C-alpha positions as CSV (number, residue, x, y, z in Angstrom):
1,X,-51.3,141.1,191.9
2,X,-49.6,144.5,192.1
3,X,-50.3,145.0,188.4
4,X,-54.0,144.8,189.1
5,X,-53.8,147.2,192.1
6,X,-51.9,149.7,189.9
7,X,-54.4,149.5,187.1
8,X,-56.8,152.4,186.6
9,X,-60.5,151.9,187.5
10,X,-61.6,152.3,183.9
11,X,-59.3,149.6,182.7
12,X,-60.5,147.3,185.5
13,X,-64.1,147.8,184.5
14,X,-63.2,147.1,180.9
15,X,-61.4,143.9,181.6
16,X,-64.1,142.9,184.0
17,X,-66.8,143.3,181.3
18,X,-64.6,141.4,178.8
19,X,-64.2,138.6,181.3
20,X,-68.0,138.4,181.9
21,X,-68.6,138.4,178.2
22,X,-66.2,135.6,177.5
23,X,-67.5,133.6,180.5
24,X,-71.0,134.1,179.2
25,X,-70.1,132.7,175.8
26,X,-68.7,129.6,177.5
27,X,-71.8,129.2,179.7
28,X,-74.2,129.6,176.8
29,X,-72.2,127.1,174.7
30,X,-72.2,124.5,177.4
31,X,-75.8,124.8,178.4
32,X,-77.5,125.4,175.0
33,X,-74.9,124.1,172.6
34,X,-73.7,125.7,169.4
35,X,-76.2,124.3,167.0
36,X,-79.4,126.1,166.2
37,X,-82.6,125.6,164.2
38,X,-84.7,127.9,162.1
39,X,-87.7,129.4,164.0
40,X,-90.5,129.4,161.4
41,X,-93.0,130.8,163.9
42,X,-91.1,134.0,164.6
43,X,-91.4,137.0,162.3
44,X,-89.0,139.9,162.8
45,X,-91.5,142.5,161.7
46,X,-94.1,141.5,164.2
47,X,-92.8,144.3,166.5
48,X,-93.9,146.9,164.0
49,X,-97.4,145.6,163.5
50,X,-100.1,148.0,164.9
51,X,-102.7,146.0,166.9
52,X,-105.8,148.0,167.6
53,X,-106.4,148.4,171.3
54,X,-109.7,150.2,171.1
55,X,-111.5,152.6,168.7
56,X,-113.3,155.9,169.1
57,X,-115.3,156.5,166.0
58,X,-113.0,156.2,162.9
59,X,-109.8,156.5,165.1
60,X,-108.1,153.2,166.0
61,X,-105.9,153.5,169.0
62,X,-102.7,151.5,169.0
63,X,-99.1,151.9,170.0
64,X,-98.4,154.2,167.0
65,X,-101.1,156.6,168.1
66,X,-99.8,156.4,171.7
67,X,-96.3,157.3,170.7
68,X,-97.6,160.3,168.7
69,X,-99.6,161.5,171.6
70,X,-96.7,161.0,174.0
71,X,-94.4,163.0,171.7
72,X,-96.9,165.8,171.4
73,X,-97.6,166.0,175.1
74,X,-93.9,165.9,176.1
75,X,-93.0,168.5,173.5
76,X,-95.7,170.9,174.7
77,X,-95.0,170.4,178.4
78,X,-91.3,170.8,177.9
79,X,-91.7,174.1,176.0
80,X,-94.2,175.5,178.4
81,X,-92.2,174.6,181.5
82,X,-89.0,176.0,180.1
83,X,-90.7,179.2,178.9
84,X,-92.3,179.8,182.3
85,X,-89.2,179.0,184.3
86,X,-86.5,180.9,182.4
87,X,-83.5,181.6,184.6
88,X,-80.4,183.8,184.3
89,X,-78.4,180.8,185.3
90,X,-80.2,178.1,183.3
91,X,-80.3,174.5,184.1
92,X,-79.4,171.8,181.6
93,X,-82.9,171.5,180.2
94,X,-83.1,175.2,179.5
95,X,-79.6,175.2,178.0
96,X,-80.6,172.3,175.6
97,X,-83.8,174.0,174.5
98,X,-82.1,177.4,174.1
99,X,-79.4,175.7,172.0
100,X,-82.1,174.1,169.8
101,X,-83.9,177.4,169.5
102,X,-80.7,179.2,168.4
103,X,-79.8,176.4,165.9
104,X,-83.3,176.5,164.2
105,X,-83.3,180.3,164.2
106,X,-80.0,180.3,162.3
107,X,-81.3,177.6,160.0
108,X,-84.3,179.7,159.0
109,X,-82.4,183.0,158.7
110,X,-79.8,181.4,156.4
111,X,-82.3,179.9,154.1
112,X,-85.0,182.6,153.7
113,X,-85.7,186.3,154.0
114,X,-86.1,188.0,157.3
115,X,-89.9,188.3,156.8
116,X,-90.2,184.6,155.8
117,X,-87.9,183.6,158.8
118,X,-90.1,185.3,161.3
119,X,-93.2,183.8,159.8
120,X,-92.0,180.2,159.4
121,X,-89.5,179.8,162.3
122,X,-92.3,178.5,164.6
123,X,-93.0,175.7,162.1
124,X,-89.4,174.8,161.6
125,X,-88.6,174.8,165.4
126,X,-91.7,172.8,166.2
127,X,-91.0,170.2,163.6
128,X,-87.4,169.8,164.9
129,X,-88.5,169.5,168.5
130,X,-91.4,167.3,167.8
131,X,-89.5,164.8,165.6
132,X,-86.5,164.9,168.1
133,X,-88.8,164.0,171.0
134,X,-90.6,161.4,169.0
135,X,-87.3,159.8,167.9
136,X,-85.8,159.8,171.5
137,X,-88.8,158.2,173.2
138,X,-88.6,155.5,170.6
139,X,-85.5,154.2,172.4
140,X,-87.2,153.9,175.8
141,X,-88.6,150.4,176.4
142,X,-92.4,150.6,177.2
143,X,-95.0,147.9,177.8
144,X,-96.7,148.3,174.4
145,X,-96.2,144.8,172.8
146,X,-99.9,143.8,173.2
147,X,-99.4,140.6,171.2
148,X,-96.9,139.3,173.7
149,X,-97.8,139.6,177.4
150,X,-96.5,138.4,180.8
151,X,-98.4,137.6,183.9
152,X,-98.2,139.9,187.0
153,X,-100.5,138.7,189.8
154,X,-103.0,137.4,187.3
155,X,-102.9,140.5,185.1
156,X,-101.6,140.1,181.5
157,X,-99.2,143.0,181.0
158,X,-98.0,143.8,177.5
159,X,-94.3,143.1,177.0
160,X,-91.7,145.8,176.9
161,X,-90.3,146.9,173.6
162,X,-88.8,149.9,171.8
163,X,-90.9,151.4,169.0
164,X,-90.8,154.8,167.2
165,X,-93.9,156.4,165.6
166,X,-91.9,157.3,162.5
167,X,-91.3,153.5,161.8
168,X,-94.9,153.7,160.6
169,X,-94.6,155.4,157.2
170,X,-97.9,157.2,157.6
171,X,-96.5,159.5,160.4
172,X,-93.5,161.0,158.5
173,X,-95.7,161.1,155.4
174,X,-98.2,163.4,157.1
175,X,-95.3,165.7,158.3
176,X,-93.9,165.8,154.8
177,X,-97.2,166.7,153.3
178,X,-97.5,169.6,155.8
179,X,-94.2,170.9,154.6
180,X,-95.1,170.3,150.9
181,X,-98.4,172.2,151.1
182,X,-96.6,175.0,153.0
183,X,-93.9,175.7,150.5
184,X,-96.3,175.3,147.5
185,X,-98.6,177.8,149.2
186,X,-95.7,180.2,149.7
187,X,-94.6,179.8,146.1
188,X,-98.1,180.4,144.7
189,X,-98.6,183.4,147.0
190,X,-95.3,185.0,146.0
191,X,-95.4,184.3,142.3
192,X,-98.9,183.3,141.3
193,X,-99.6,179.9,139.6
194,X,-97.7,180.5,136.3
195,X,-95.0,182.6,137.9
196,X,-94.3,179.8,140.5
197,X,-94.0,177.2,137.8
198,X,-91.7,179.5,135.9
199,X,-89.6,180.1,139.0
200,X,-88.9,176.3,139.2
201,X,-86.9,176.5,136.0
202,X,-83.1,177.1,136.5
203,X,-81.9,180.5,135.3
204,X,-80.5,180.5,131.8
205,X,-82.3,177.3,130.6
206,X,-84.4,177.7,127.5
207,X,-85.1,176.3,124.1
208,X,-85.2,172.6,123.5
209,X,-83.7,172.0,127.0
210,X,-87.0,172.9,128.5
211,X,-88.5,169.7,127.1
212,X,-86.2,167.8,129.5
213,X,-85.9,170.2,132.4
214,X,-89.6,171.1,132.9
215,X,-90.7,167.5,133.6
216,X,-87.7,166.9,135.8
217,X,-88.3,170.0,137.9
218,X,-92.0,169.2,138.3
219,X,-91.2,165.7,139.3
220,X,-88.5,166.9,141.8
221,X,-90.6,169.6,143.4
222,X,-94.0,168.0,143.6
223,X,-93.2,164.3,144.0
224,X,-89.6,163.7,145.0
225,X,-89.4,166.4,147.7
226,X,-92.3,165.0,149.9
227,X,-91.2,161.4,149.1
228,X,-87.6,162.2,150.1
229,X,-88.7,163.8,153.4
230,X,-90.9,160.8,154.2
231,X,-88.5,158.0,153.2
232,X,-85.4,159.5,154.8
233,X,-87.0,159.8,158.2
234,X,-88.9,156.6,158.0
235,X,-86.2,154.4,156.6
236,X,-83.4,155.6,158.8
237,X,-85.3,155.0,162.1
238,X,-86.8,151.7,160.9
239,X,-83.4,150.4,159.9
240,X,-81.9,151.4,163.2
241,X,-84.7,149.7,165.2
242,X,-84.4,146.6,163.1
243,X,-80.6,146.4,163.7
244,X,-81.1,146.9,167.4
245,X,-83.7,144.2,167.6
246,X,-81.6,141.8,165.5
247,X,-78.4,142.3,167.5
248,X,-80.2,142.3,170.9
249,X,-81.8,138.9,170.4
250,X,-84.1,138.7,167.4
251,X,-81.5,137.1,165.2
252,X,-80.8,134.5,167.9
253,X,-84.5,133.7,168.2
254,X,-84.9,133.5,164.4
255,X,-82.1,131.0,164.1
256,X,-82.9,129.2,167.4
257,X,-79.3,129.7,168.7
258,X,-79.2,131.2,172.2
259,X,-75.4,131.6,172.0
260,X,-75.8,134.1,169.2
261,X,-77.9,136.4,171.3
262,X,-75.1,136.8,173.8
263,X,-72.5,137.0,171.0
264,X,-74.2,139.9,169.3
265,X,-75.4,141.7,172.4
266,X,-72.4,144.2,172.6
267,X,-73.0,145.2,169.0
268,X,-76.6,145.7,169.8
269,X,-75.6,148.1,172.7
270,X,-73.3,150.0,170.4
271,X,-75.9,150.4,167.7
272,X,-78.5,151.5,170.3
273,X,-76.2,154.2,171.6
274,X,-75.3,155.3,168.1
275,X,-79.0,155.6,167.1
276,X,-80.2,157.2,170.3
277,X,-77.3,159.7,170.6
278,X,-76.7,160.6,166.9
279,X,-79.3,159.4,164.5
280,X,-82.4,160.6,166.5
281,X,-81.1,164.2,166.5
282,X,-79.6,164.1,163.1
283,X,-82.8,163.0,161.3
284,X,-84.8,165.7,163.2
285,X,-82.2,168.3,162.1
286,X,-82.2,167.2,158.4
287,X,-86.0,167.3,158.3
288,X,-86.0,170.8,159.7
289,X,-83.3,172.2,157.5
290,X,-84.8,170.8,154.4
291,X,-88.1,172.4,155.4
292,X,-86.4,175.8,155.7
293,X,-84.6,175.3,152.4
294,X,-87.8,174.3,150.6
295,X,-89.8,177.2,152.1
296,X,-87.0,179.7,151.2
297,X,-86.6,178.3,147.7
298,X,-90.4,178.6,147.0
299,X,-90.2,182.4,147.1
300,X,-86.9,182.8,145.1
301,X,-87.1,184.1,141.6
302,X,-85.4,181.1,140.1
303,X,-82.9,178.4,141.0
């Protein structure tokens, strides 16, 4: 066993996890077998349904509303705390916020004039932080699955699940419409109605080509831009959460094969880490930088 004693701790941990994984496959195969059955009563999209908990006037409170409120509160509290407790030797939270601040400041300065940057930086930075916080808390399991409960001393507690507000298309759509109205307003203010429409046409394009270019530019600026902002954020987070759910057990439940749940669990962990570490921040950054590009482009003379 000298080879084991001479092995690094990291390698021991790795081999230990592989051993547990292989042993788990054998145990699941022996206890539950390797033959499954289709589970017709299970629907993979049930986790994304919004069951109304209670209503106040026209507002229906559900887990989607809860996550939006949580994201807003966490973002505001984080910014206020960091602003009030600035230190010369910053802690990790202050470093992270200052890095995000510098990143968004550079993004706005590189895509619009100095006056525009000072005016619209608060929006770009707020969108980045708000979407980032919203995406990140979407990977924290919370007891919000009201359709599935478990009993704790006679109290029916909602089951834990991961859910992101942006997996409901209405949320990113509202954010995209805010950006849309902002850059259209800037374009109209800078050029006037006819001047703004004229500024959308690429420089040097004229004659019969306008018959083709004008409809394409109108479609691109007034339809595709808000749609692309919405769909990019919504689809990426929804696909990521579906993959995590599938690999972490939903596929096994759907096919009625317990062994499959253990088999795909490592892949579920990898996808979870990939989504939480990279995709959550990347999608917030893309939304923010496109906002800056659209705002800056709205005041430009032409493409």
